[in-house]
C-alpha positions in Angstrom: 113.8 -83.9 87.5 114.6 -83.4 83.8 116.6 -86.1 82.0 120.0 -84.6 81.0 119.7 -85.9 77.5 116.2 -84.8 76.7 113.5 -82.4 77.8 111.6 -85.3 79.4 110.8 -85.4 83.1 111.9 -88.4 85.0 109.2 -90.0 87.1 108.3 -93.1 89.1 105.0 -94.9 89.0 103.8 -97.1 91.9 102.4 -100.4 90.7 100.3 -102.4 93.2 101.4 -106.0 92.4 99.8 -108.9 94.4 103.1 -109.6 96.3 103.5 -105.9 97.2 103.8 -102.6 95.4 106.8 -101.8 93.3 107.9 -98.6 91.6 108.8 -98.4 87.8 110.6 -95.7 86.0 108.8 -93.4 83.5 109.6 -90.3 81.5 107.0 -87.6 80.7 107.5 -85.2 77.8 105.4 -82.1 77.2 104.4 -81.4 73.6 106.1 -78.7 71.5 104.5 -75.5 72.5 103.7 -76.7 76.0 99.9 -77.1 75.6 98.7 -78.4 79.0 95.5 -79.6 77.5 97.2 -81.8 74.8 96.4 -85.5 74.5 98.9 -87.7 76.2 100.2 -90.9 74.6 101.4 -93.5 77.0 104.1 -95.6 75.3 105.0 -99.2 76.4 108.0 -101.2 75.3 108.2 -104.6 73.7 109.1 -107.8 75.5 112.8 -107.7 74.9 113.3 -103.9 75.4 112.9 -101.1 77.9 111.4 -97.7 77.8 114.7 -96.2 76.7 115.0 -98.2 73.5 115.9 -95.8 70.7 112.9 -96.8 68.6 110.5 -95.7 71.4 112.6 -92.6 72.2 112.5 -91.5 68.5 108.8 -92.3 68.2 107.9 -90.3 71.4 110.0 -87.3 70.4 108.3 -87.2 67.0 104.9 -87.3 68.7 105.8 -84.4 70.9 106.8 -82.5 67.8 103.3 -83.2 66.4 101.8 -81.6 69.5 101.2 -84.5 71.9 102.5 -85.2 75.3 104.1 -88.6 75.9 104.8 -90.9 78.8 107.2 -93.9 78.4 107.5 -96.4 81.2 109.0 -99.8 82.2 107.0 -102.8 83.0 107.9 -104.3 86.5 110.0 -107.2 85.1 112.1 -104.8 83.0 112.5 -102.5 85.9 113.9 -105.4 87.9 116.4 -106.1 85.2 114.8 -109.3 83.8 114.4 -109.8 80.0 111.5 -112.3 80.1 108.0 -110.8 80.9 106.3 -111.7 84.1 102.6 -112.6 84.4 100.3 -110.8 82.1 98.3 -109.7 85.1 101.4 -107.7 86.4 101.6 -105.9 83.0 97.9 -105.0 83.2 98.3 -103.6 86.7 101.3 -101.6 85.4 99.2 -100.2 82.6 96.4 -99.2 85.0 98.8 -97.5 87.3 100.4 -95.5 84.4 97.0 -94.4 83.1 96.0 -93.3 86.6 99.2 -91.3 86.9 98.6 -89.6 83.6 95.0 -88.6 84.6 96.3 -87.1 87.8 98.6 -84.7 86.0 96.7 -84.0 82.8 93.2 -83.1 81.7 93.8 -84.1 78.1 92.7 -87.2 76.3 94.7 -90.4 76.9 95.9 -92.8 74.3 97.5 -96.2 75.1 100.2 -97.2 72.7 102.6 -100.1 72.8 105.3 -101.8 70.7 104.4 -105.5 70.3 104.0 -107.0 73.8 103.4 -103.6 75.3 100.5 -103.0 72.9 98.9 -106.4 73.5 99.1 -105.9 77.3 97.4 -102.5 76.8 94.6 -104.2 74.8 94.1 -106.7 77.6 93.9 -103.9 80.2 91.3 -102.0 78.1 89.3 -105.2 77.6 89.2 -105.5 81.4 88.0 -101.9 81.8 91.0 -99.6 81.8 89.7 -96.2 80.7 91.5 -94.7 77.6 90.3 -92.8 74.6 92.1 -94.9 71.9 94.6 -97.7 71.4 97.6 -97.8 69.1 99.6 -100.9 68.3 103.1 -100.8 66.8 103.4 -104.3 65.5 100.7 -106.3 67.3 101.9 -109.8 68.0 99.0 -111.8 66.7 100.8 -115.1 67.3 104.3 -116.5 67.8 106.3 -116.6 64.6 105.4 -119.7 62.6 102.4 -120.6 64.9 99.3 -119.0 63.4 97.3 -121.7 65.1 97.8 -119.8 68.4 96.3 -116.4 67.8 96.0 -113.9 70.7 92.7 -112.4 69.7 90.0 -113.5 72.2 89.8 -110.2 74.0 90.0 -107.8 71.0 86.3 -107.8 70.1 85.6 -106.6 73.6 87.6 -103.4 73.2 85.2 -100.6 72.4 87.5 -97.6 71.9 89.0 -96.9 68.5 92.1 -99.0 67.7 94.9 -98.5 65.2 97.2 -101.4 64.1 100.4 -100.1 62.5 101.9 -103.2 60.9 104.8 -104.3 58.7 103.7 -106.4 55.7 106.6 -108.8 56.3 106.1 -109.2 60.1 106.2 -112.9 60.9 103.9 -112.3 63.9 101.0 -111.7 61.6 101.4 -114.1 58.7 99.3 -115.0 56.9 98.0 -111.4 56.5 94.5 -112.6 55.8 94.3 -114.1 59.3 95.4 -110.8 60.8 92.9 -108.9 58.7 90.1 -111.2 59.9 91.2 -110.6 63.5 91.0 -106.8 63.0 87.7 -107.1 61.3 86.3 -108.8 64.4 86.9 -105.6 66.4 84.3 -103.0 67.1 86.2 -100.0 65.7 89.7 -100.7 64.3 91.8 -99.9 61.3 95.2 -101.0 59.9 98.0 -98.9 58.5 100.4 -101.0 56.5 104.2 -100.4 56.5 105.2 -101.9 53.2 108.0 -104.4 53.5 108.4 -103.9 57.2 109.3 -106.6 59.7 108.2 -106.8 63.3 110.3 -103.7 64.2 109.5 -102.1 60.9 112.9 -102.9 59.5 113.0 -103.2 55.7 115.5 -105.4 53.9 118.1 -103.4 52.0 117.1 -100.1 53.7 118.9 -100.0 57.0 118.0 -97.0 59.2 118.7 -96.2 62.8 115.9 -97.4 65.2 115.2 -93.9 66.4 114.6 -92.8 62.8 112.3 -95.8 62.1 110.2 -95.0 65.3 110.0 -91.4 64.4 108.7 -92.2 60.9 105.6 -93.8 62.4 104.5 -90.7 64.3 102.7 -88.9 61.5 100.5 -91.9 60.9 99.7 -92.3 64.6 99.2 -88.5 65.0 96.7 -88.5 62.1 94.7 -91.3 63.7 94.6 -89.6 67.1 93.4 -86.3 65.7 90.7 -88.2 63.6 89.3 -90.2 66.6 89.8 -88.0 69.6 90.5 -84.5 68.3 
């Protein structure tokens, strides 16, 4: 079924949680031109949002205009109407189910992409063996704001696929920047694209823009990376 507001197809993905399987909402969007062999970018939301956040909707629409298919989805806790994330293991299972769903419907390359928490959960899933062709982070949460002594980096060197970190230079989750750069340098194949003056959601002081526009502005950088590493 098509969403009435977009050209995206409404889906459900079955996630096998330990206490029993649940279904989460997802939306699949074909690329401009309808290329069935196009790479698919799976896009996950941040901890305090859902898949329909304007930032993610704008980002996904811009990726489709660049020639990629997209699939946005909710994590189980968000689908249940909760704002606080559940166990990380549940998010990893959700990511695995989403990637399996994509591979069932597409022969193209698959890229996992997430905003903040969603990206970190993708990296944990890939470190545990989830098969994707590349990883993209939109604001990787290296540590809680003001707590650089608690970095979330142990699994990153295990990730073998190419990784792109799109980061705002004023993001409190990656200060000091030198610590973040050291973490990325520990990875096997990773690069950073800086968003000058951007905060955790790429907001820039004194330059207020709609979230959908901000999300869309990141798509060319992500598209260039994908074409560079997976074709």
